[in-house]
N, C-alpha and C positions, 0 to 999 in steps of 0.2 A: 455568449451561451442561449440558448433559448431559441436559435435560429438554424433551420434545416435548410440545407441547399439543396435545389433542384436536382434530381438523379435521372437526367434523360437517357443517360447510357443504362440505365438499368441495373447497377453495379451494386443496389441493396436488396433485388427483387430475390425474395425469400430468404432474407437475413433478418431473423427476428432475435435483436438483442436486448435481452434482459437485466435492464438498468438496475433493478434490485438484486439480480444474482450477481453485478460486476459489482456492486454495493458490499455485500455480502464477502466477495471473493477480497476485495481492496480491505476491509477490516479484517479479515482472517490474516492477509497478509501482512496487514500494521502489526498485530499482536506477535507474531511471528519474527518480526524484525525486531520488536521490542524487548522480545525473549533475545535474541542474538545479542543484542548491544548490550544490555544488561550482564548477560555471560563473559562477554568478552571484555567488558568493563573493568571488572572484579580484578584489581590487581593481586589479592589474595588467594583467589583458587589457583591461578597459574595457566588457567585455561588459554589457550592460543588458537584453537580452532572449535569451530559450531557450526554443525548441519541445521539449517533452514528446511524444514519439513512442513510443506503447507499441505499435504496428503496428496497431490497431484504432481510434485515435483520434490526433489532435493539439491540443496546448495550448500558446498561449504565453504564458509568465509573464514578468515582469519584476523587476527588483532590489526593485522595491517591495514585490512580493507574498513574499519570503524567510520571512516570521513566518508567514504561511500555509501555505507549504509546510512549513516546519518542524512546525508543529501538526498537519498531515495525515501528514508521515512518523511521527510518534509515534502517531498513531492508529492508522496501517498495521501497525507493529511489533505494537501491541498486539493489532490483530486476527489476526496472523499466529500468535502465540504462543498466542492462545485457542485457534485453529483448529486447530493443532499438539496441543495439549493434548487436546484433543476426538478425534483422528485418530490420535495415535501415543500418547498418556498422558505426554508430556512438556512442560514449558514450557520447554524449552530454547533456544531462539530466541537466537542472541547474534550481534550484530553489531559488529563492531571500528570503529570509526572516531575521525574528530576530536572534542572534545567541544564544540564552538561552540554 
């Protein structure tokens, strides 16, 4: 990371990607994923479906989707750490939580 490929064809002309906004959105999505995982992991509540609402979209997930949610969560944490490293020179993203 850190290297930018040359854009000889002008693909990125007019493209202004705000990495701080991407980071904020990733953090919101991570929070929503965490809520879904917790809700679906509770056996006592009997929740079998949960709707993830990011404010821009909604997606209903089921208990059978837990493995995919956990994989997406891990990938998102890595993406957040990579963006933070590029923006702030740190890789210090830490999230405390249960180790399931």
